[in-house]
N, C-alpha and C positions, 0 to 999 in steps of 0.2 A: 218293735222294741229293740231288736238287734241293730237296726239301722240307726236308731236314736243314740244307742250306746257308742256306736262307731263315730257318729258325728260329734258326740261329746268328747271322746278321746282325741279326735283329730283337731277339734277347736280349742281344747284346753291350753295348748302352748300359746296360741294367739290371744286367748283371753288373759293369760298371765302377762303377756307383753303389752297389753292395752294400756295399763296405767303409765308405764314408762313412755309409750308412744304419745300419749296425751300430754304428758309433761314436756316431752321433747318439742312437740308442736307449739305449745304455749310459751316455752322459754326461748326457743331458737327460731322456729319458722315464722311465727306471727310477728315478732319484732323485726325480723329481716325483711318481711314483706312491707311492713309499715315504714321501715327505713328507706326502701326503694321508692315507695310512693312519696315520701317526704323530699327525696332528692329532685323531684320534678316540680316542687312548689317553692315559692318565694317565702319560706317560713322564717320569720324573725320573731323578736320578743313581743311584737304587737299581736301575734296570733297564737301565743302559747295557750291561752284559754280555750281556743277553738281552732286548732291547727288545720282542720278540714276547710276552713274559710280562707286560708292563705291563697293568694293568686297563683294560678297555674303558670309555671315558667318553662315547662318543657325541658329542653336540653340546655337551657341557659346556665344552670349551675355547673354543668359539665364543661361548657365552654370556658367559664371562668376558671375552673380548676386546671384545665389543660392548656390555658393560654400562657405559654412560657415567657412571653414578652411583658406580661403584667406581674405585679408584685405577688399576687396570690399563687399563680402558676409557678413562678420562679422559686418561691419558698417551698411549694409542694415538691418540686423536682429535687431541690437540695435535700429535703427530708427523705425523699425516696432513695437517693444515693447513699446518704448516711445510714439508712436502715439496711440497705443491701450489703454494704461493707461490714456493718456491725453483725449482721446475721451470718455472713460467710465466716468471719473470724470466730464468732461465738460457737457456731456449730462445729467448725474445725477443731478448736481447742477442746470442746466438750467430748467429741468423739475420740480425740487423741488421748486425753487424760483417762476417759472411761475405759478405753481398750487397754491401755498400758496397765492400769490398776487391776483390771479383771484378769489379764494374763499373768500378772505378778502374783495374784492371790490364788492361782491354780495350784501352786506348789504348797505342800504341807510344811508348816513351820509353827513354832510356838508363838502364840499371840495373833494368829491369822483371824480368828473369829472377832477379837477385839478390834483389830485394824479394819475389818470389814464393816463393823458397826460404826466406827468413827468416820469412815468414808461416806456413809449414808446419812450422817447427821445434817448436812446442809439441805438435803432433799426432804427430811422429816420436819425441819423447823418451819413455822409459819412465815410466809413470804414477808409480811409487813414487819414483823419483829426482826427478821434477819437483815432486811434492807435498811431499816432504821439504825440498827447496830453498825452497819457499814457506813452509814452517813456520819455517825459520830467518829468512827475510825478515820475517815477522810477529812476531818476538820483540820484547818490549816494550823492553828495555834495549839490545840489541845488533843489532836488526833494521834492515835498510835502509829499510823503509817508514817507521818512526818517525823515523829519521835524516833522511829527506827532508822528511816532512810537519811534524815538530816542530822539528828543529834548523835546517834550512835555510830552509824556507818559512814556518815559524811559523804554521801553519794550525790547530794544536791547542794548547789551554792546557796540557795535560799529556800525557805519553806514554800513549796508550791501550793497553789490553790487547786485542789483535786476536783472540786464541785463547780468550778467556773472555767471558762475558756476552753482551750483545746484539750487540757488534761481531763475534762469531764468525760470525753469519749473513752479514755483509758479506764477511768473509775467505773463507768457503766459496764464496760466489757469485763472487767475483773469480777464485779458483782454477779453479772449474768452467768458467766462461766462457773463461778463458785457454787451457785445455787442450782445449776442445771446438770453439771457433769455427773453427779451421782446417778441420775436416771440412765445415762448412757452406760455407766459402770454396771448398774443392776441388770440392764437388758443384755449386755455382752456377756456378763458373768453367767447368766442363765443359759445363753446360747452355747457357751463353751462346754456346758455339761453334756450336750448332745454329740460332741465330737468323740468318736471312739478312741480310746487310749491305745488301741492296737496300731493306729496310724503313726503315732509318735514313737512307739516302740520299734516299729519296722523302720522308720526313718532314722532312728538312733543307731540301729544295727547297720544301716547303710552308710553311716558316717555323717549324717546331716546334723549340723549344730543347731543351737537354739534359734538363731536368726533365720536360718534356712527353713526350719520347721515352721516358724511363724509366717514366713513368706509363702511357703508351698502348701501348708496344711491349714493353719489357723485362719488366715485372712480369706482364702477361697471358701472355707467352710462357713465363715461368718457373712458371706456376701448377701444371702437373702435377708438376714436379720439387719445388716447394715443399711440395706436399701430402704427398709421401712423406718429404721431408726433415724437416718439422716433427714428423711422427709418430715417426720414428726418433730424433730428438733428445729428444723427450719421454720415450720409453721408456728410453733410455740414462740420462737425467738422473734420472728418477723411481726407477730401480733402482740408482743409483750407490752403491756401497759403499766402493770403494777410496779415493776422495777424502776423505770425512769421517773414515774410519777412520785413514788415515795422517796426516791433518792434526791430529786431536784425540786419537787413541788410542781405547781401548775405551769410554771414557765421554765422549760428545760433550756440549757445553753444551746447555742447554735450548733456546736460540734456534736452534741448528743441529742439532736432534735429528731427522735424517731417518729415514724408515721402515726403510731397510735396516739402519742401525746400531741402531735401536730394537729391531727384531726379533732382531738378534744379541745385544743385551744381555738381552732377555727370555728368550732360550734359554740362553745360556752364562753369564750372570751369576747367574741364579736357578736354573739347571739344570732349568728347566721346559720341556722340549723339546716337550711336547704343545701348550702354549699358544703357543710360538713357531711351531710348524708351522701352527697354526690361523691365526695372523696372516699367515704367508706365503701360505696358500691364499686368504685374504681379499684380500691384495694382488694375487695372480694374477687373481682374479675381477674386481677393480676395473679392472685394466689390460685385461683382455679386453673388458669392457663399454665402456671408453673407446675402445679401438681399433675395436670394431665400430661404435659410434656415430659416430666420426670418419670411418671409411670410408663409412658410409651417407650422412652429410651431404655429404661431398666428392663422392661419386659422383652424388648428386642435383644438386648445384651444377654439376658438369661437364655433366650431361645438359641442364640448363636453359640453360647457356651455349652449348652446341652447337645447341640447338633455336632 
């Protein structure tokens, strides 16, 4: 009886985790395995009713995706570089804005609570509603952006097209940073609460100014949090599908052709789900390699700093 009670107490946490584990397997693991299997088949619109009957293609879909001399491979490489540049810029701006706002709001002043709530509004809004609003703001003839930049400030010679051409990259970057930076702000603001105030008081007594305290105390103390934050922001941004899809529709401009939308177009525009699945697997492998390398480098850097 005592042994049964011990087993029940020991197994209760696992039993409580079981529903979440089952949902995780059904929602993520099973579709991922199916996608990998699909990448080895010549799955087109002719086999949608019974995709298991699609001919086995082996690594053929992967060869098509990585053949840089062919149109499919060249377009995928272009989309890859666009996504890399976009992710680096978006993560950099999000971290910079979030850290600056979090450090600024550490001081007590009237209206700090209201300002903190305003900063979190973009993160609280539904993605689709927020991006659709930005799509209206970026309209050439009736959008607020052109009204301010062209009609009021006279910064542009003509009303630019923000959702077409090269300007689409800028529009996408602005929207992505606007809706993501509050997450960095929230994480950094929480991490700043764990830094002892005595360090700042001692530094002030030694004559250290605000910038020196930021460089010598704040940023080193935030290093463990920033390591995780940057990785999470990069993975979110690199995989972002909702923002470009809602902002541009099914066909994103070439300058803003992110991998997520490119894979969607390769799968559902041409009905070649085998090639699209192969691209998705390649994207997964790339993110796994980047994540593993990033964690390896940051762990070594942390050990070197501790030593």
